[in-house]
N, C-alpha and C positions, 0 to 999 in steps of 0.2 A: 468556581467549580471545583469538584474533588478530583484528586489525582487518579487517573485510570492506569497509565503506564509510567513507572519510574525506572530510568536507566541511569546507573552511577558508575562511573570510572571503568567503562568497558575497555578491556585491552584483548584485541583479537589478532591473531597471527595467521599467515599462510606460510607454514614451515618456519624459517628464520626470519621472515619479513613481517614486520608489524604493520598491520592495516588500520587498526583503531588504537588510538593512544590516549586513553583516558577519557572516552566520551560520556558525557551526561546530558540527559534531556528528560522532558516530562511531556505527556499528553494528558489533558484533562478529559473527563467524561463529556461527550458531546462536542469536542473541539476538532477542528482542522488544523494540523501543524504542517507546515511546508519545511522540507529539508532540501536546501539548495547548495551548489558548489560545483567545481569543475570536475571533469571526468578524472577518476581515480582518487577522488578525496576521501572515499570510504563509505559513501552513502549506501550503495547496495549491500556492502559488507555488514553495515549496521542493521538494515533490515533483516538480512539472513541470520544474524546473530540473535536478534530479538525473537524470530520465528523457530529457532532451534535448529536451523540448517547448518550453522557454524557454531562451534563451541568457544566461548571466551576463555582465554587464559586466566583472567581475573576480572572482577567487576560484578555487579549485580543487575538483574532484570526483575522487576516486580509488576504484576498485573493485579490491580485492586489490593495491593499489600502483600500478595502471595508470591514467593520466590519462583522464578522459572529456571534457576541454574539447575542443570542436570535433568530437566524434564525433556522428554523426546518431542520432536516436532508434531507428532500426531496428537499428542496429549495437549500441547500448547493450542493447536487448533481447537480442540475440545473444550479449553478453558476460555476461548473467545478471541483468539487472534487468528485472522487469515491473511493471506498475502497474494497480491496480484503481481506475478513475477514480471521482470524485464523480459521482453521478447515473447510475452503472452503464455507460450508453452501449454497450449491446448492439446488435446489428444486428437491428432489429425485424422486417425482412422475410425474414430467414433462420431456419431451424428451430434448435432448441437444438443438435443435433448439428452443423450447419453452422456455428454460432457457435464451438463448440469446435474444429472443424477450422481456422477462421480463426486461433485462438489459436496453432495449431502451424504457422504458414505458413513458418517457417524450418527445420522439421524435415523431411527428405526420406526418412526411414525409416518406411514405412508401419506396420511391426510395432510401432515405438517409439511412433507416434502412437496406435495402438490401446491400448497399454499405459497412456499418460497419460490417454486418454479413459476407461478403465475406473476409473482412480483418482478422476477427476472424479465419475463415477457412483457410486463407492462413498462418497465424501465426501457427495455429495448424491444420494440415491436418488431424490428427486423428479425430478430431471433425467432419469433413466433412463426414469421413467414418461412424461416429456413430450419425449422426444428428437426426435419428428416435429413437434412443436408449434411454431409461429412464436414467436420471442422476444418480439415485440410484444404477444402475447396472454397472456403470463405475468402473474402477480401481482407486486407490488414485491418481495417476499421471494424469489420464484423468479427474478426477474431479477438480484437481488444474487447469488444462489447461481451463476447463469450467469456473471456477470462475474468472480467468483472463479474458477470452474472454467476460463473461458477463459484468464485470466492463468496458471493452473497448467499449461496445455498446453505452455508453453515450459520447464517444469521449471526455474524461475528459482532462483538462489542467494539473491536478495534480492527480496522481494515488497513494493512500495510499496501501502499501502492508504489510500484517502481516504474517510473518513466511511462504513465499511461498514454502520453500524447506522442511518444517516439514513433517517427515515420509516417504520421497521419496528416492528411490535408487539413488546412485551416478550418473548414467548416466542421469537420469530425472532431477536431481538437475542441471547439467550442461546445459541441454536443456532449463530449466526454466530461468537460468541466462542469456542465450544467448538471449531468448525472452524478457527479461527485457532491454537488451542493444538495441535490434532492436525497442522496444516501445519508448525508450527514443530517439533513432536516428530519429524517425518520428515526434519528437517535444513534447513528453508529459514528464513532469517532474515527479519524482518518490521519495516518502519518504518511505524507505524500512526498515522494522523492520525484522531482520534475526538472527536465532540462529547460523547459520554458519557465524560467524563474518569475517573470512578470505575471504570467497567468497563475502560477502557483501561490504567489504571495496576494494576489487579488482575491483568491477564493478562501484562503487561510485567515485564522485569527492571529496566529503567531508563526514565527519562523526561526529556523537555525540555519547558520551558514557553516559549512564544513570545508577545511582545506588540509590536505595531507594528513588525514586521520585524526583531525582534532576539531572541536567546535571552536570557531574564531569569533563568532558573533551570534547574538540572539536578541529577540525583541518582538514588539508588535509587528505584524505583518505591514501595516501602513507605514510605520517608522522605517522599516527595511527598504520599502519602496522608495522612500524619500532620501535615504541615506547616500550620500555622494560616493562613498566607496563601494557600496553594493552596486549602485548604478553604473559606475566605471567597470567594474570586474564582471558582473553577471546580467545586467539588464540591457547592454549595448547602448 
């Protein structure tokens, strides 16, 4: 598979505190890559740096060979990367349908927006049932569905997902991971940060383990699942 995303030696700081200490990784076209590690390891910082919400002090990020350093977050979305943020961050005072429309803010083709919205409703039938309901009145699981649906409205080539199962009941977690498989099967690559490391590695082809701002281990997802150190530290 050809490289879609290439990250090399990223160094990102919060003031004087270095959060990323030379992180490198790749995501191939059509691949799911899991990113696991303890809280504070730098996983969310990495996603926010890739998506342009944070600026690295040094290092490179390339999408299909094109550099993203200095590119604003909205233009990074336009180039094909969207993010499902930790904590969902939907627009609580907007309806489900209005939230989806906000996700397609760069698309000027009304018929294409309608096609993308129908896809979101097909993936998440519950959102169709609640299309006129305010986002802030949805359950946690429904808000997560909406956050994913909103991100898909830009028809991304790469979807960054930050803790999609956080706070959800086991049945909803299984449903969300099935949707991740379906999104990937339709051609979207996924970089997945997930507290449920076992589930993340089961859905992914490859994985990276982060600790204190560095990648400390990488490999095929099935190999990481069988790795005794990974089992002891992250799989329970």
